[in-house]
C-alpha positions in Angstrom: -9.6 -8.1 -11.5 -10.8 -5.4 -14.0 -10.0 -5.6 -17.7 -10.8 -3.8 -20.9 -12.8 -5.5 -23.6 -12.2 -4.0 -27.0 -13.7 -4.9 -30.3 -11.3 -3.4 -32.9 -11.5 -2.4 -36.5 -13.4 0.9 -36.0 -12.3 4.2 -37.4 -11.8 6.8 -34.6 -13.1 10.3 -35.2 -13.8 13.3 -33.0 -12.4 15.6 -30.3 -10.8 14.9 -26.9 -10.1 17.4 -24.2 -6.7 16.5 -22.8 -6.3 16.0 -19.1 -3.7 17.8 -16.9 -0.2 16.4 -17.1 0.3 13.5 -14.8 4.0 14.2 -14.6 3.3 17.8 -13.6 0.6 17.4 -11.1 2.5 15.0 -8.8 5.6 17.2 -8.2 3.4 20.3 -8.0 1.4 18.6 -5.2 4.6 17.7 -3.5 5.8 21.3 -3.9 2.7 22.6 -2.0 4.4 21.3 1.1 6.8 24.2 0.8 4.1 26.9 1.1 2.9 28.5 4.3 -0.6 29.0 3.1 -3.2 27.3 0.9 -2.5 26.4 -2.7 -5.3 26.0 -5.3 -4.3 23.8 -8.2 -6.5 23.5 -11.3 -6.6 20.9 -14.2 -5.6 18.0 -11.9 -6.4 14.6 -13.6 -8.5 12.0 -11.8 -5.8 9.3 -11.7 -4.9 6.7 -9.2 -1.4 8.4 -8.9 -3.1 11.7 -8.0 -5.1 9.9 -5.3 -1.9 8.4 -3.9 -0.3 11.8 -3.8 -3.3 13.2 -1.9 -3.1 10.3 0.5 0.5 11.2 1.2 -0.4 14.9 1.7 -3.2 13.9 4.1 -0.9 11.6 6.0 1.6 14.4 6.4 -1.2 16.6 8.0 -2.4 18.7 5.0 -6.0 19.6 4.7 -7.2 18.6 1.2 -10.3 19.2 -1.0 -10.6 17.8 -4.5 -13.5 18.7 -6.7 -14.0 18.7 -10.5 -10.3 18.8 -11.4 -9.3 21.4 -8.7 -7.3 20.4 -5.6 -7.0 22.7 -2.6 -4.0 22.0 -0.4 -3.6 23.6 3.0 -0.2 22.7 4.4 -0.4 24.7 7.6 -1.4 21.6 9.6 1.6 19.5 8.7 2.7 17.5 11.7 4.4 14.4 10.2 7.6 14.1 8.3 7.5 10.4 7.5 6.0 8.7 4.4 5.5 4.9 4.9 6.1 2.2 2.4 2.4 1.4 2.1 2.2 4.6 0.0 5.6 5.1 -1.5 5.7 1.4 -2.7 2.9 2.1 -5.2 4.4 5.2 -6.9 8.0 5.9 -7.9 7.4 9.6 -8.1 6.8 9.7 -4.3 10.5 10.4 -4.0 9.8 14.0 -5.0 8.4 14.6 -1.5 11.9 14.2 -0.1 13.3 17.6 -1.2 10.3 19.7 -0.1 10.0 18.0 3.3 13.7 18.4 3.9 13.7 22.1 2.8 10.7 23.1 4.8 11.1 21.1 8.0 14.8 20.1 8.0 14.2 16.4 8.2 12.3 13.6 6.3 11.9 9.8 6.5 10.7 8.1 3.4 10.4 4.5 2.4 12.0 3.5 -0.9 9.6 4.2 -3.8 8.0 1.7 -6.1 6.0 2.0 -9.3 6.2 0.7 -12.9 8.6 -2.1 -13.6 10.8 -0.3 -16.0 14.1 -1.5 -14.6 16.5 0.4 -12.3 15.8 4.1 -11.8 18.5 4.9 -9.2 17.8 7.7 -6.8 21.6 8.3 -6.3 21.3 11.6 -8.3 18.7 12.8 -5.8 20.7 11.9 -2.7 24.0 13.1 -4.0 22.5 16.5 -4.9 20.8 16.8 -1.5 24.1 16.0 0.2 25.8 18.8 -1.8 23.1 21.1 -0.4 24.1 20.2 3.1 21.7 17.3 3.9 22.8 14.3 5.9 21.4 11.2 4.3 21.4 7.7 5.8 20.2 4.8 3.8 18.7 1.9 5.7 17.2 -1.3 4.5 13.7 0.1 3.9 14.0 3.8 4.6 15.8 7.0 3.6 16.5 9.2 6.7 17.5 12.8 5.8 18.1 15.8 8.0 19.7 19.2 7.6 20.4 20.4 11.2 21.8 23.7 9.9 19.4 24.1 7.0 20.3 23.7 3.3 22.9 25.9 1.6 23.1 26.7 -2.1 25.6 24.8 -4.2 26.8 24.2 -7.7 25.5 20.8 -8.7 26.2 18.9 -11.9 23.9 16.0 -12.7 25.6 13.1 -14.4 22.4 12.4 -16.3 19.5 14.9 -17.0 17.1 13.1 -14.7 13.6 14.6 -14.5 13.0 13.5 -10.9 16.4 14.6 -9.6 16.0 18.0 -11.3 12.6 18.4 -9.7 13.7 17.3 -6.2 16.8 19.5 -6.1 14.9 22.5 -7.5 12.3 22.2 -4.7 15.0 21.6 -2.1 17.0 24.7 -3.2 14.1 27.2 -3.2 14.4 27.6 0.6 18.2 27.1 0.8 20.5 29.8 1.9 22.2 31.5 -1.1 22.1 30.5 -4.8 22.0 27.0 -6.3 23.1 26.3 -9.8 21.9 23.0 -11.3 23.7 21.9 -14.5 22.9 19.2 -17.0 19.3 19.5 -15.9 16.3 17.8 -17.5 14.5 20.2 -19.9 11.0 18.6 -20.0 7.9 20.8 -20.1 6.9 19.4 -16.7 10.1 21.0 -15.2 9.0 24.3 -16.6 5.5 23.8 -15.2 6.9 23.1 -11.7 9.2 26.1 -11.8 6.3 28.3 -12.8 4.2 27.1 -9.9 7.1 27.6 -7.4 7.8 31.1 -8.8 4.1 32.0 -8.4 4.6 30.9 -4.7 7.5 33.4 -4.4 10.5 31.3 -5.4 13.2 32.8 -7.6 14.0 30.3 -10.3 15.6 31.1 -13.7 16.4 28.9 -16.6 13.8 26.1 -16.2 13.6 24.3 -19.5 17.3 24.8 -20.2 20.3 22.8 -19.3 21.3 25.2 -16.4 18.8 26.3 -13.7 19.6 29.0 -11.1 17.7 29.1 -7.9 18.1 32.0 -5.5 16.9 30.8 -2.1 14.1 32.7 -0.3 13.1 32.6 3.4 9.5 31.3 2.8 6.9 30.6 0.1 3.2 31.5 0.1 0.3 29.7 -1.5 -1.0 30.5 -4.9 -3.5 29.5 -7.6 -2.2 27.6 -10.6 -3.3 25.6 -13.6 -1.4 22.5 -14.7 -0.4 22.1 -18.4 -2.0 19.5 -20.6 -0.6 16.0 -20.8 1.6 15.6 -23.9 1.8 11.8 -23.7 -2.0 11.5 -23.3 -2.4 13.8 -26.3 0.0 11.6 -28.3 -1.9 8.5 -27.4 -5.2 9.7 -28.8 -3.5 11.0 -31.9 -1.7 7.7 -32.5 -5.1 5.9 -32.0 -6.5 8.1 -34.8 -3.5 7.3 -37.1 -3.7 3.6 -36.4 -7.4 3.3 -37.2 -7.5 5.4 -40.3 -9.3 8.1 -38.3 -9.3 11.9 -37.7 -8.8 13.0 -34.1 -8.5 16.5 -32.6 -6.9 17.0 -29.2 -7.5 20.3 -27.3 -6.1 21.7 -24.1 -2.5 20.9 -25.1 0.5 23.0 -26.1 1.7 21.5 -29.3 5.3 22.6 -28.9 5.5 20.1 -25.9 5.1 17.1 -28.2 6.8 18.2 -31.4 9.1 15.2 -31.6 6.0 12.9 -31.7 4.1 15.1 -34.1 7.1 15.0 -36.4 7.1 11.2 -36.5 3.4 11.2 -37.1 3.9 13.4 -40.1 6.6 11.0 -41.4 4.0 8.2 -41.4 2.1 10.1 -43.9 -0.6 11.4 -41.6 -1.8 15.0 -42.0 -0.9 16.7 -38.7 -2.1 20.2 -37.8 -1.7 22.3 -34.7 -2.6 25.7 -33.2 -2.1 27.6 -30.0 -3.8 25.0 -27.7 -4.7 22.0 -30.0 -3.4 19.5 -32.5 -5.0 17.0 -34.8 -4.2 14.1 -37.0 -5.9 12.9 -40.2 -4.6 9.4 -41.0 -3.1 7.9 -44.1 -3.9 4.2 -44.6 -1.7 2.3 -44.4 0.8 4.4 -42.5 4.4 4.5 -43.7 6.9 3.2 -41.3 9.5 5.5 -39.9 13.1 4.1 -40.4 14.3 4.6 -36.8 13.0 5.8 -33.5 15.5 6.6 -30.7 14.4 7.7 -27.3 16.3 10.7 -25.8 15.8 13.3 -23.1 13.6 16.2 -24.0 13.4 17.7 -26.6 14.2 14.4 -28.2 11.7 11.6 -28.6 10.3 10.6 -25.2 10.6 7.1 -23.7 7.0 7.2 -22.7 6.1 7.5 -26.4 7.9 4.4 -27.5 5.2 1.8 -26.8 2.6 4.0 -28.6 4.7 4.2 -31.8 5.7 0.5 -31.4 2.0 -0.4 -31.9 1.7 2.1 -34.8 4.8 0.6 -36.5 3.2 -2.8 -36.4 0.4 -1.7 -38.8 2.7 0.6 -40.9 4.2 -0.2 -44.3 7.9 -0.9 -44.0 10.4 -1.7 -41.2 11.2 0.4 -38.2 14.1 0.1 -35.7 13.5 1.2 -32.2 16.4 2.1 -29.8 15.5 2.6 -26.1 18.1 4.7 -24.3 16.3 5.5 -21.0 14.8 2.4 -19.3 15.7 -1.2 -19.5 12.2 -2.7 -19.6 10.4 -0.4 -21.9 9.4 -3.2 -24.3 6.9 -4.9 -22.0 4.1 -4.7 -24.6 6.1 -6.8 -27.2 4.8 -10.2 -26.1 1.2 -9.0 -26.2 1.7 -7.3 -29.6 3.2 -10.6 -30.9 0.2 -12.5 -29.7 -1.9 -10.1 -31.7 0.1 -10.9 -34.8 2.7 -8.2 -34.8 6.1 -9.0 -36.3 8.7 -7.8 -33.8 12.2 -8.9 -32.9 13.6 -7.5 -29.7 16.9 -7.9 -28.0 18.2 -5.6 -25.3 17.5 -2.0 -26.0 16.7 -2.6 -29.7 13.5 -3.8 -31.4 12.9 -4.3 -35.1 9.2 -4.1 -36.3 8.3 -5.5 -39.7 5.1 -3.6 -40.4 1.9 -4.1 -42.2 0.8 -6.8 -39.9 -2.9 -7.8 -39.9 -3.5 -7.6 -36.2 -6.2 -9.8 -34.6 -7.8 -9.7 -31.2 -6.1 -11.6 -28.3 -6.1 -11.8 -24.5 -3.1 -9.8 -23.2 -1.9 -8.2 -20.0 -0.5 -4.7 -19.3 2.7 -4.8 -17.4 3.2 -1.1 -17.0 1.5 2.2 -17.8 2.6 3.1 -21.3 3.0 -0.5 -22.5 -0.6 -1.0 -21.5 -1.7 2.0 -23.5 0.2 0.6 -26.5 -1.7 -2.7 -26.2 -5.0 -0.7 -26.1 -4.0 1.0 -29.4 -3.2 -2.3 -31.0 -6.5 -3.7 -29.9 -8.4 -0.8 -31.4 -6.7 -1.4 -34.8 -7.1 -5.2 -34.6 -9.9 -7.3 -36.0 -12.0 -9.2 -33.5 -12.2 -8.9 -29.7 -9.3 -8.3 -27.3 -9.3 -8.6 -23.5 -6.6 -6.5 -21.7 -5.9 -7.2 -18.1 -3.8 -5.1 -15.8 -5.8 -2.0 -16.4 -4.8 -0.6 -13.0 -1.4 0.2 -14.6 -3.1 2.1 -17.5 -5.3 4.1 -15.2 -2.3 5.5 -13.3 -1.8 7.8 -16.3 -5.1 8.2 -18.3 -8.2 9.9 -17.0 -11.5 8.6 -18.3 -9.7 6.4 -20.9 -12.6 4.2 -21.9 -15.0 7.1 -22.0 -12.8 9.2 -24.2 -12.0 6.4 -26.6 -15.7 5.5 -26.8 -16.5 9.1 -27.6 -14.3 8.8 -30.6 -16.2 5.7 -31.8 -14.2 2.9 -30.2 -16.0 -0.2 -28.9 -14.4 -0.5 -25.5 -15.7 -1.2 -22.0 -14.3 -2.0 -18.6 -15.5 -5.2 -17.1 
């Protein structure tokens, strides 16, 4: 099994071009199913999750080309409406294919999705919303069977929680529904805005994406388009935190700074010099960093749950105490045992973790249990003295394109073995 070998203690310095957003490209690829002609999607990151989404599209009957960050999707040959567990079991976000298939073809059969072990992520919000649009949903032991014999009809839907996945699924389902759909208490993440922009370019009529209420006026059909995915805000934050933890100076380009302001604000509070412009942001570290008193995860524009493991590692080497409160996922603290093995002083119970900073981290053999927790362990290893071995890199590579290469370009001693 592959692992990362990292010799820490080196100052990171330089520039990284940020990949396309993982959490944008997957729903956008699913949305291509709605079009009646070819879509050309640029800035698609080379990730294992992107490969899985392409496998799903091919299995449905789409013709696919993927070259140098651009994916061509021709959905005109779709002949299958079923996605088996062999594919959905590897990726939670595969559920976003449900809405587009149902809207375009009137029926869909999909195995229950899998993915990172972050605790329960119920799909009830997705299914309840689809039912309100007129879908008939039958839940079996391993499959979801959905059909809309009379097509979908616009509705007024209030989400009990601003779920990103449910907002995306219902928005995609509603674009071909009869009449107008109003989605309330929606997720406001930049990736929602990105998906809506793609759909509108295909001929959809969506207003309010990025706000709590989204209105979708159904249209009869969508056409293909050419579109460029936004930069990945969590990847950008990862490289910036790496710079802050190692006393370095890192510039990230190809990113819209307003999409990660909550994380940039916390970096500033640690004493780092943070700058940004139209499509870039940078950090110049203060050593040692100053601990932030408290970090609470919240739906966007609050601090993102995906950023917690990154700042957990940063707090371990910061001066002072930080209290983390995780309000989104149950199992977001998967990196804590590995950080403790490296010498971090962390007490965690339930959704709260207390980090006593200024630890002198040392290399250790640790294992990634999920995507962002694994990235947090990599950051800790970069700041630690000695050699670390990080197993479970397949989790990390679900979300980071050319991770080793990019870190090495900044001066890290890291290799995949």
